N, C-alpha and C positions, 0 to 999 in steps of 0.2 A: 225841613230845616237841616243844613248840613252840619256836622260836627265841626267843632273848632279843632284846628291842627296844632300840635305842638310843635315848637321850633326845634328841629331835629339836631342842629348844632349844639343848642342848649341843653338839650336832654342827654347829649353824650357828655357834657362838661359838668354838669351839676346834679347832686343828689339831695332830695330833701330829708332833713333829719329833724329831730326834736328841737334842736339849738337853732335850726335855720338851713342854709345850704352849704354842702361840704363840696370842696373843689380842690385840684391839683394846682400846684404853683407853676408858674411860667418860667420859661428859659431854662428847661431841662431836657430839650431834645437832641440838640446837635452842636457841633463846635465847643465841646466842654474841656479840651485840652489846656485852653489858655485862662480857664476858669480856676480859681484856688479851690483846694478841697474843701476848705472851711464854707465857701459860698455853696459849693454843690451839696454838702452836707445839710446847710440850713434850708435848702430848697427841697429836700426829701418830704415825703409824707403829704397829708392833706391839711386844709385850714377850713375854717368856717367863713363864709361870705361876709363882707362889710354890710352892716344894717343898711347903709345908704343905697347899696346895689341890690338889695333884696327885692324891692318893688319891681324892678326891670326883669330880674329872672321870674318872679312870679307871673309876669304878664307873659313871658315866652313860654314859660311852662303850663300856662293856663290853670294853675292851682291855687 
């Protein structure tokens, strides 16, 4: 029986923690000059994944 493969894109974006999954915020990669400093500052750091999205990520990471 072959091993179930992990979704490699999801594996790069989500890390499992005790509280759920942590992930980076979107819209922080390029064309940042038109964005206000406040908005860029609030996009820093990591967040925990919404509970409604957790089953999808569980399935992609096979955990």
